[in-house]
N, C-alpha and C positions, 0 to 999 in steps of 0.2 A: 453437479461439481463433475462428472466425465465428460461434458462439452468443454467446460473451460480448459482440462487437463489435455484435450486434444490440440486447441487455441495455441494454447502455453508450448506446448510441443512442437508445433508448426513454428512457431516463435524463436526456437531455441536452435531449430535449423538454422533459419537466419542470422541469427546472433553470429553463430562461430565461422560464417564464410568467410573466407579472407579477401583482405582489399589492401591494393597500396595508399589507397586514400583514406585515412581511419575514418575522416567525417563521412564518406559516402557510404561507410556499409550501414545499411540499414537494415529493421526488423519490423515486420507486420503487427500492429498490436490493436486491440479490443478496443473502440472507441464509445462515447456513452451509447451511441445510435446502433451498436452490436455491428458495427462495420469493420474493416480493417484501416487503420492509420500506417503511417511508415515514419519509424524512428530513428534517428541515428541511433550506433551502437551502444555510446556511452548512455546516453539518455534510458536506451532499454535495459541495460545491465543495472541503474540504478533505480528505474521504476521497481525492479525484480527485489532487489536490494530492499527499497522501501515498503514493497508490499511484506514483505518478512518482518521489517518491524512493526507495520500495522496489526497482522497476527498476534505479534508478539506484546504489542499494547494491550490489545482486548483479551489476551490470556493471564498477562500480568495483573490486571485489574480484577478478575475472576480470582485468581490464586490468591489475593489481598483479601478477598471476601470470601475465602475458604469454600468456593465453588469450584473445588478442583476437577470434578468428573465434567463439568460446563466448560471448564479453560481446557481440557486435553484436547480436543481435536484442534486448537490455533496452534498449539504446540506440533501438531502433526502435519499442518498443513503445510508450514515451509520446506521439510524435507521431502513430504511426500508429492507436493504439486510444483515448487518452485527450484530447488536445489540442483535436480539435475541437468536443468535448462542451462543453470549459471556455472555448474563446475568448472568447465574446460576455459573459461573466461576469467576464471577467479586469478589465475596467475598474471593475466594482462594486466590487472589493476592491484598487484603485489599483496592480494589478500589470502593469507592461509586457508586451506579447505577446514572447513567447519561439519562437516556432516554427522562427524562421531560426535561433536557436542550437542549437536542439535538431536541426536537420537537418546543423549544422554538425559537432556534436560526433558524431551519428552518422556520417558522412565520416569523419571523424578516426578512429574507432575500426575501420572499414571498412580505412582506408588504414596503421593501425597506425603511428598519427603521436602521438609521446608528447606531443609540444611541443604541438601544435593542441587536442590534447584537456584538457591542463591549463586552457588557456587557454579553450575553449568549454564546459567542467564550472563553472567559475567564474561564467560569465555564466550559465548557466541556476541553479544556486544562487543567485545574487543575484535572481532573478526569483521563485525559490520562497521566498526570504527576505520580499520585498516583499508574496508573496500571506499570508503568515505575518502579516505586520504588519496588512495589512489586515483578515483576521480578527480577529486581537487587539484592534482597536479596536472590533469591533461585539460582541465577546464579553462578557457580564455577568461571568463567572467563567472565566479562560483556563484553569486548572487543570482544570474539570470539564469543559469543551467541549474539552479535548484527550482525555481519558478517554473522552469519548462518540466521538472521531472515533478514535481508536486502536484501540477495540472493533470499527468497521466495517472499517477496516483488518486487523485479525485474522482478522474472520469470511470476508474472501474467500480465506485462505489454504486451507482445507481442500478447495476446488473445484478449485485448481490442483493441490495435492498428489494427490488423486484422479484426475486427468487424467495424471497422469504415470505412474500404475501400470497395468500390464497387467492383462489379463482373460484366461477361457479357460485354457490353458496356459501364459499369462505371467502368471498372477495372483498377486500379490504382489512381482513383478518390477520394476523401474524402468526403463519402457521409453521415456519421453520426459521426459531428464534437464531440460529447460529449465522445464518443470512444476514440476518439485522444486526448481529454482534460485528462480523466482517465488515459491513458496511459501515457502520460506525468505527472500528478500528481503523478502516481507510482514510474516513473524513478526519478523525483526529490526529492522523499520522500526517496530511497533507498540511494542516493546520500549521501542526510544529514545525514543519518545514519551511512555511513563510515565515514563522515567527522567527525562526534561526536567523533569519538573513533580511529580519524587518527593519534597521536601523540604514542598510545599505538600500532597501528596496523605497524608503521613505525618502533619502534624498534623490532616488532617480524620479520618483511620481507619487506623491504625498496622496494625491486624492486617488489612484490607483490603487493605492494600498489601503485607504480607506474603506473603498467599495469592496476589497476582498474581504478584509473583517466583516463588513457587514453582513457579505454572503454566508460567511462560515458561523456567523451568529444565527443565522435564519436555520442553517442547518443542521448546528447543535441543538436546536428547540426539539428536532426529531429523535433526537439521541441522548437524552436528558440522561438516563440511566442505562449500564450494559445490559441489566435484566428486560428483554425486549416488553413491549407492552403487548395487550391483547389485538388492540385494534392499531392499525397505521393512522399515524397523524395525517399525512399526503400520500398521494398516489405517484407512480412512477413520473409519468409526465412534469409533476411540478417539480420533483426532486431533480431532474435534467435542466428545468428552466433556472434553476437557481445556481446551480453548476456553471451553467452556459455564462451567466451575468459574472461569475468569478474567472471564469475563463476570458471573459472579453477584456474585464478589470486589467488581469495579467498579462494579456496581451500587450499590455502598454508600458510594461515593465521588461520586456525583452528586446 
């Protein structure tokens, strides 16, 4: 986790750099190959918003199964690892500060308080919806923008998956379930993003959309349940290969 925090803090410095041409503001981002990609500011910000959603998606599923303690880290990550990076950018996208409700949400989960959890979750979702509205107002083509962001979200999943798998005598075993769960959340969030604009994408290139859906169907076979299996179904390189096929198909929609 510490390495990822350092990378994202570096990203945060780039995100807040001023520019007279909005489209030219870029932020270095980690790609599937663990190198740095360069993203426009809007995409970088939207990616962080979507990663928050990915964490909340996983946490909410665990809460639904009454696995409060397992869910707790997924509600802490948005506040501890992401929020500080995007804090100064929220005003740009007409998004209210929501660090306070993130704390309330995390505390509700820690206390196993279902009523407070639902109230805090609704407030966080409201802030995220405001961020979407702010981004949508700036995007020349919302469906194409969503595709670009979804791919960047998806490309964060393999590193989390790799982090979950043991080495040496534990090679191939899931040693860190939280890494598996985080990767799963990012995959499911990316799929949701594609499906939210699927009607528009189908009119652009139905074959490409079909290829994306096939790729996600493959990925979801690795993550049937939120509870991590003892043994990894595929290794890191195969995971990356499936994502590369999705990215290739997505390129025909942008």
